[in-house]
C-alpha positions as CSV (number, residue, x, y, z in Angstrom):
1,M,-53.3,2.1,-17.6
2,S,-51.5,-1.3,-17.6
3,Q,-49.7,-2.5,-14.0
4,K,-46.4,-2.4,-16.1
5,F,-46.6,1.1,-16.4
6,I,-47.6,2.1,-12.9
7,E,-44.8,-0.1,-11.6
8,T,-42.0,1.8,-13.9
9,S,-43.7,4.9,-12.5
10,M,-43.5,4.0,-9.0
11,E,-40.1,2.7,-9.3
12,S,-38.8,5.4,-11.0
13,Q,-40.4,7.8,-8.0
14,K,-38.4,6.2,-5.1
15,G,-36.7,7.9,-2.8
16,G,-38.7,11.4,-3.8
17,M,-37.0,12.2,-6.9
18,T,-38.0,10.9,-10.4
19,M,-35.3,9.3,-12.6
20,D,-36.1,12.1,-15.1
21,F,-34.8,15.0,-13.1
22,K,-33.0,18.0,-14.8
23,I,-29.8,19.3,-13.2
24,S,-31.2,22.6,-12.9
25,E,-33.7,21.2,-10.4
26,L,-30.7,20.0,-8.3
27,L,-28.7,23.2,-8.4
28,S,-29.8,26.6,-7.2
29,K,-28.5,29.9,-7.5
30,E,-27.6,29.9,-4.3
31,A,-25.1,27.1,-4.8
32,V,-23.3,28.8,-7.4
33,I,-19.8,30.6,-6.8
34,L,-18.6,32.2,-10.2
35,E,-15.4,33.7,-8.7
36,L,-13.7,30.8,-6.5
37,K,-11.0,32.1,-4.6
38,A,-9.0,28.9,-3.8
39,K,-6.2,27.6,-6.1
40,E,-5.6,24.1,-4.9
41,K,-8.0,21.0,-5.5
42,M,-8.9,20.4,-1.9
43,L,-9.1,24.0,-0.8
44,V,-11.6,24.6,-3.7
45,I,-13.8,21.7,-2.3
46,Q,-13.7,23.1,1.1
47,E,-14.8,26.7,-0.3
48,L,-17.5,25.0,-2.0
49,A,-18.1,22.9,1.1
50,E,-18.3,26.3,2.9
51,H,-20.8,27.7,1.1
52,L,-22.9,24.6,1.3
53,V,-22.7,24.8,5.5
54,N,-24.0,28.5,5.2
55,K,-27.0,27.6,2.9
56,N,-27.6,24.6,5.4
57,L,-27.3,22.1,2.7
58,I,-24.5,20.0,4.6
59,V,-25.1,18.9,8.2
60,N,-21.4,17.6,8.5
61,K,-18.6,19.1,7.2
62,D,-15.9,17.2,8.9
63,E,-17.7,14.1,7.5
64,F,-18.3,15.6,4.1
65,L,-14.8,16.7,3.6
66,T,-13.5,13.4,4.6
67,A,-15.7,11.5,2.0
68,I,-14.8,13.9,-0.7
69,A,-11.1,13.6,0.4
70,K,-11.4,9.8,0.0
71,R,-13.2,9.6,-3.0
72,E,-10.5,12.3,-4.7
73,N,-7.7,10.0,-3.5
74,L,-9.0,6.8,-5.8
75,E,-8.8,8.3,-9.1
76,S,-9.1,12.3,-10.6
77,T,-12.3,13.9,-10.8
78,G,-11.1,16.0,-13.4
79,I,-12.6,14.7,-16.7
80,G,-10.9,17.2,-19.2
81,N,-11.7,19.9,-21.2
82,G,-11.5,22.5,-18.1
83,I,-14.3,20.4,-16.1
84,A,-14.1,18.9,-12.9
85,I,-17.0,16.8,-11.1
86,P,-15.7,15.9,-7.5
87,H,-18.3,13.7,-6.0
88,A,-18.9,11.6,-3.0
89,R,-21.6,9.5,-1.0
90,T,-22.0,10.4,2.9
91,N,-24.6,11.0,5.1
92,A,-23.3,14.2,5.9
93,V,-26.1,15.5,3.8
94,K,-29.9,14.8,3.7
95,N,-30.6,14.7,0.2
96,L,-28.5,15.1,-3.1
97,V,-26.7,18.5,-3.3
98,L,-25.2,20.2,-6.2
99,A,-22.9,23.2,-6.5
100,F,-21.4,24.9,-9.2
101,G,-17.7,27.1,-8.8
102,R,-16.1,28.5,-11.6
103,S,-12.4,29.7,-11.6
104,D,-10.6,32.1,-14.0
105,D,-7.3,30.9,-13.3
106,G,-7.8,27.0,-13.1
107,V,-7.4,24.6,-10.5
108,D,-5.1,21.6,-10.8
109,F,-7.6,18.3,-10.7
110,S,-5.0,15.8,-12.4
111,S,-7.4,16.1,-15.2
112,I,-7.0,13.3,-17.7
113,D,-6.2,15.9,-20.5
114,G,-3.4,17.4,-18.1
115,R,-5.0,20.9,-17.9
116,P,-6.8,23.0,-15.3
117,S,-10.3,22.7,-14.4
118,H,-12.2,25.9,-14.9
119,L,-15.6,24.5,-14.1
120,I,-16.4,22.7,-11.2
121,F,-19.5,20.9,-10.3
122,M,-19.4,19.1,-6.7
123,I,-21.9,16.5,-6.4
124,V,-22.9,15.1,-2.7
125,S,-25.6,12.5,-1.9
126,P,-26.5,10.5,0.8
127,E,-25.3,6.5,0.8
128,E,-28.7,5.6,-0.4
129,K,-29.6,7.7,-3.1
130,K,-26.6,5.5,-5.2
131,S,-28.8,5.9,-8.3
132,E,-29.5,9.9,-8.5
133,Y,-25.8,9.8,-7.3
134,I,-24.7,8.1,-10.7
135,K,-27.5,9.7,-13.1
136,T,-26.4,13.1,-12.0
137,L,-23.0,12.6,-12.8
138,A,-23.8,11.0,-16.4
139,K,-26.1,14.2,-16.8
140,I,-23.4,16.7,-15.9
141,S,-20.8,14.6,-18.1
142,R,-23.4,15.1,-20.7
143,L,-23.9,18.5,-20.4
144,V,-20.5,19.7,-20.6
145,R,-19.4,17.6,-23.3
146,K,-20.4,20.5,-25.8
147,E,-17.7,23.1,-26.1
148,E,-20.5,25.7,-26.7
149,V,-22.0,25.0,-23.4
150,R,-18.6,25.1,-21.8
151,A,-17.8,28.4,-23.2
152,M,-21.1,29.8,-22.5
153,L,-20.7,28.8,-18.8
154,R,-16.9,30.3,-18.6
155,N,-18.4,33.7,-19.8
156,A,-21.9,33.7,-17.9
157,K,-22.0,37.1,-16.0
158,D,-24.2,36.0,-12.7
159,P,-25.7,32.4,-11.2
160,H,-29.2,33.4,-12.9
161,E,-27.1,32.9,-16.7
162,I,-25.6,29.8,-15.3
163,M,-29.0,28.3,-14.5
164,E,-30.3,29.4,-18.2
165,I,-27.5,27.7,-19.5
166,I,-28.1,24.9,-17.9
167,K,-31.6,24.7,-18.4
168,T,-31.5,25.3,-22.1
169,N,-29.0,23.2,-22.8
170,E,-29.8,19.7,-20.6
């Protein structure tokens, strides 16, 4: 085995997560909400945050909400086609956390296409996991680029089905 291969493999495993990780490895069924109750952007984020706090995935809810609100004020995380990816880096979490929420009515995330967001992927990462954070954003963007994937996620009946759709299409 070449030294270059070993160094590349070791480099890709820094931080406890390999760089070829999958979204389905980050998202758990417990972090999926299929019927978001909130109708406004920050209330949706709060609802997802509360859910993550209850699952012990966020250690400091106030710090988390401050970080994500700050990020939302920089520019829209509504990427269009009914998708929003609110995200932030903060030490309010110990590891990269991914949550998924679905809103039948849609939520105004000031999307670039002006349409409401129905599928919301929220990413929260510790400050030192910048690379994994950026790669997760990219992987989710690629996943939801396909209309058929978005349609399946909108129509899924339970968290298990959401997980299967993601696993099959990532």
